[in-house]
C-alpha atoms as a printed R data frame, in Angstrom:
    type eleno elety resid chain resno       x       y       z
1   ATOM     1    CA   MET     A     1  -0.866  11.044   5.981
2   ATOM     2    CA   MET     A     2   0.283   8.432   8.624
3   ATOM     3    CA   MET     A     3  -1.188   5.915   7.266
4   ATOM     4    CA   ARG     A     4   0.690   6.730   3.443
5   ATOM     5    CA   ARG     A     5   4.484   6.304   5.529
6   ATOM     6    CA   VAL     A     6   3.432   3.285   6.850
7   ATOM     7    CA   PHE     A     7   2.437   2.621   2.985
8   ATOM     8    CA   ALA     A     8   5.540   3.440   2.125
9   ATOM     9    CA   PHE     A     9   7.487   1.143   5.743
10  ATOM    10    CA   PHE     A    10   5.122  -1.785   4.565
11  ATOM    11    CA   LEU     A    11   6.884  -1.560   0.865
12  ATOM    12    CA   LEU     A    12   9.911  -1.029   2.048
13  ATOM    13    CA   ALA     A    13  10.145  -4.121   4.164
14  ATOM    14    CA   VAL     A    14   8.671  -6.082   1.466
15  ATOM    15    CA   GLY     A    15  11.500  -5.584  -0.622
16  ATOM    16    CA   LEU     A    16  14.451  -5.610   1.238
17  ATOM    17    CA   GLY     A    17  12.629  -9.582   2.176
18  ATOM    18    CA   ALA     A    18  11.299 -10.197  -0.950
19  ATOM    19    CA   GLN     A    19  11.947 -14.217  -0.357
20  ATOM    20    CA   ALA     A    20  10.109 -13.624   3.527
21  ATOM    21    CA   GLY     A    21   7.041 -15.659   4.943
22  ATOM    22    CA   PRO     A    22   5.784 -12.983   6.497
23  ATOM    23    CA   LEU     A    23   6.270 -10.779   4.847
24  ATOM    24    CA   ASP     A    24   5.275 -11.383   1.957
25  ATOM    25    CA   PRO     A    25   1.950 -10.167   0.759
26  ATOM    26    CA   ASP     A    26  -0.757 -11.376   0.272
27  ATOM    27    CA   PHE     A    27  -2.592  -9.076  -2.012
28  ATOM    28    CA   ASP     A    28  -5.007 -11.815  -2.835
29  ATOM    29    CA   ARG     A    29  -7.373 -11.304   0.632
30  ATOM    30    CA   LEU     A    30  -5.745  -7.701   0.329
31  ATOM    31    CA   GLU     A    31  -8.159  -7.503  -2.217
32  ATOM    32    CA   ARG     A    32 -10.637  -9.613  -1.088
33  ATOM    33    CA   VAL     A    33 -10.974  -7.683   1.987
34  ATOM    34    CA   LEU     A    34 -11.022  -4.289   1.150
35  ATOM    35    CA   ARG     A    35 -14.464  -5.168  -1.528
36  ATOM    36    CA   LEU     A    36 -12.782  -2.676  -3.787
37  ATOM    37    CA   LYS     A    37 -14.498  -0.316  -6.596
38  ATOM    38    CA   PRO     A    38 -13.838  -0.629 -10.063
39  ATOM    39    CA   ALA     A    39 -11.809   2.832  -9.897
40  ATOM    40    CA   GLN     A    40 -10.375   1.419  -7.361
41  ATOM    41    CA   LYS     A    41  -9.398  -2.096  -8.633
42  ATOM    42    CA   GLU     A    42  -7.752  -0.809 -11.847
43  ATOM    43    CA   GLN     A    43  -5.244   1.857  -9.367
44  ATOM    44    CA   PHE     A    44  -5.463  -0.861  -6.268
45  ATOM    45    CA   ASP     A    45  -3.761  -3.548 -10.049
46  ATOM    46    CA   VAL     A    46  -1.601  -0.730 -11.092
47  ATOM    47    CA   ALA     A    47  -0.023  -0.453  -7.230
48  ATOM    48    CA   VAL     A    48   0.900  -4.390  -7.137
49  ATOM    49    CA   LEU     A    49   2.306  -4.624 -10.460
50  ATOM    50    CA   SER     A    50   4.058  -1.485  -9.715
51  ATOM    51    CA   THR     A    51   5.323  -3.318  -5.929
52  ATOM    52    CA   LYS     A    52   5.755  -6.183  -7.865
53  ATOM    53    CA   ARG     A    53   8.202  -4.581 -10.003
54  ATOM    54    CA   ALA     A    54   9.846  -3.351  -7.228
55  ATOM    55    CA   LEU     A    55   9.906  -6.686  -5.423
56  ATOM    56    CA   LEU     A    56  11.199  -8.424  -9.496
57  ATOM    57    CA   ALA     A    57  14.341  -5.463  -9.316
58  ATOM    58    CA   VAL     A    58  15.189  -6.265  -6.014
59  ATOM    59    CA   ALA     A    59  15.203 -10.321  -6.378
60  ATOM    60    CA   MET     A    60  17.964  -9.435  -9.465
61  ATOM    61    CA   SER     A    61  19.858  -7.348  -7.552
62  ATOM    62    CA   GLY     A    62  19.804 -10.006  -5.072
63  ATOM    63    CA   LEU     A    63  21.601 -12.275  -7.609
64  ATOM    64    CA   GLU     A    64  23.965  -9.082  -9.271
65  ATOM    65    CA   ILE     A    65  25.225  -8.935  -5.433
66  ATOM    66    CA   LYS     A    66  25.599 -12.048  -4.677
67  ATOM    67    CA   ASP     A    67  28.023 -12.395  -7.478
68  ATOM    68    CA   ARG     A    68  30.073  -8.907  -6.953
69  ATOM    69    CA   VAL     A    69  30.190  -9.642  -3.497
70  ATOM    70    CA   SER     A    70  32.002 -13.655  -3.354
71  ATOM    71    CA   LYS     A    71  34.009 -12.298  -6.588
72  ATOM    72    CA   GLU     A    72  35.291  -9.229  -4.143
73  ATOM    73    CA   LEU     A    73  35.283 -12.119  -0.456
74  ATOM    74    CA   ALA     A    74  37.472 -14.238  -3.177
75  ATOM    75    CA   ARG     A    75  41.055 -11.710  -3.768
76  ATOM    76    CA   ASP     A    76  43.141 -11.961  -0.930
77  ATOM    77    CA   ARG     A    77  42.536  -8.953   0.975
78  ATOM    78    CA   PRO     A    78  38.377  -7.986   0.158
79  ATOM    79    CA   ASP     A    79  37.770  -4.653   0.450
80  ATOM    80    CA   LEU     A    80  34.841  -3.373   2.665
81  ATOM    81    CA   ASN     A    81  33.756  -0.327   1.872
82  ATOM    82    CA   THR     A    82  33.265  -1.880  -2.247
83  ATOM    83    CA   LEU     A    83  30.941  -4.079  -0.162
84  ATOM    84    CA   TYR     A    84  29.444  -1.268   1.169
85  ATOM    85    CA   GLU     A    85  29.262   0.658  -2.083
86  ATOM    86    CA   ILE     A    86  28.259  -2.825  -4.126
87  ATOM    87    CA   HIS     A    87  25.247  -1.883  -1.071
88  ATOM    88    CA   GLU     A    88  24.642   0.906  -1.312
89  ATOM    89    CA   GLN     A    89  24.956   1.050  -5.703
90  ATOM    90    CA   VAL     A    90  21.609  -1.341  -5.385
91  ATOM    91    CA   VAL     A    91  19.495   0.267  -3.357
92  ATOM    92    CA   GLU     A    92  20.131   4.339  -5.091
93  ATOM    93    CA   GLN     A    93  19.441   1.532  -8.205
94  ATOM    94    CA   ASN     A    94  15.616   0.177  -7.092
95  ATOM    95    CA   LYS     A    95  14.661   3.677  -4.989
96  ATOM    96    CA   PRO     A    96  12.639   4.902  -8.232
97  ATOM    97    CA   LEU     A    97  10.849   2.064  -8.275
98  ATOM    98    CA   PHE     A    98  10.063   1.473  -4.650
99  ATOM    99    CA   ARG     A    99   9.540   5.774  -5.020
100 ATOM   100    CA   GLU     A   100   6.285   4.835  -8.274
101 ATOM   101    CA   ALA     A   101   5.421   1.774  -5.736
102 ATOM   102    CA   ARG     A   102   4.764   4.779  -2.935
103 ATOM   103    CA   ALA     A   103   2.885   6.993  -5.518
104 ATOM   104    CA   GLU     A   104   1.139   4.373  -6.795
105 ATOM   105    CA   TRP     A   105  -0.459   3.396  -3.152
106 ATOM   106    CA   SER     A   106  -1.218   6.733  -2.585
107 ATOM   107    CA   ARG     A   107  -3.221   7.240  -5.083
108 ATOM   108    CA   LEU     A   108  -5.486   4.144  -4.018
109 ATOM   109    CA   TYR     A   109  -5.242   5.372  -0.446
110 ATOM   110    CA   ALA     A   110  -7.237   8.639  -1.406
111 ATOM   111    CA   LEU     A   111  -9.291   6.211  -3.317
112 ATOM   112    CA   LEU     A   112 -10.534   4.233  -0.224
113 ATOM   113    CA   ASP     A   113 -13.170   4.967   2.296
114 ATOM   114    CA   PRO     A   114 -13.096   5.022   6.020
115 ATOM   115    CA   ASP     A   115 -13.693   1.410   6.324
116 ATOM   116    CA   GLN     A   116 -11.856   0.772   2.960
117 ATOM   117    CA   VAL     A   117  -8.720   2.025   5.048
118 ATOM   118    CA   ALA     A   118 -10.004   0.578   8.327
119 ATOM   119    CA   ILE     A   119  -9.591  -2.369   7.024
120 ATOM   120    CA   ALA     A   120  -6.315  -1.550   5.294
121 ATOM   121    CA   ARG     A   121  -4.961  -0.612   8.465
122 ATOM   122    CA   ARG     A   122  -5.528  -3.566   9.982
123 ATOM   123    CA   TYR     A   123  -3.994  -5.487   7.096
124 ATOM   124    CA   LEU     A   124  -1.042  -3.402   7.472
125 ATOM   125    CA   LYS     A   125  -0.386  -4.001  11.199
126 ATOM   126    CA   ASP     A   126  -1.149  -7.832  10.859
127 ATOM   127    CA   ARG     A   127   1.898  -7.384   8.573
128 ATOM   128    CA   LEU     A   128   4.354  -5.529  10.321
129 ATOM   129    CA   GLY     A   129   3.062  -7.454  13.735
130 ATOM   130    CA   ALA     A   130   4.311 -10.870  11.914
131 ATOM   131    CA   LEU     A   131   8.025  -8.383  11.570
132 ATOM   132    CA   GLY     A   132   7.535  -8.077  15.495
133 ATOM   133    CA   LEU     A   133   7.267  -3.594  14.801
134 ATOM   134    CA   LYS     A   134   3.601  -4.035  16.231
């Protein structure tokens, strides 16, 4: 259960900082160190794809936010509530994609053996450590 929460947090953190260096998920490295069996590899690929889809949506939303925020700030009296609403809309718009990604990572987690879980835990701790959250 704790590992699922950590995976969910990881996905959220990656999504929020899609272009940040220490957050950039190194899925190839994770795949190598996990030494996945065929069924695990298939689920890993699904989880990675769903994560990339969520990250792409965040990037596209970022472009949308930039445009909408710029337009609002260009007004003589920008409405700060509108800026907050823009943020909330984007978060709500992308939640389903992150839920899907979380579900796919949870499915993979259920397939991992104890050694692989330990490897995944170390990987996540390294990533969280790069954020200063370790």
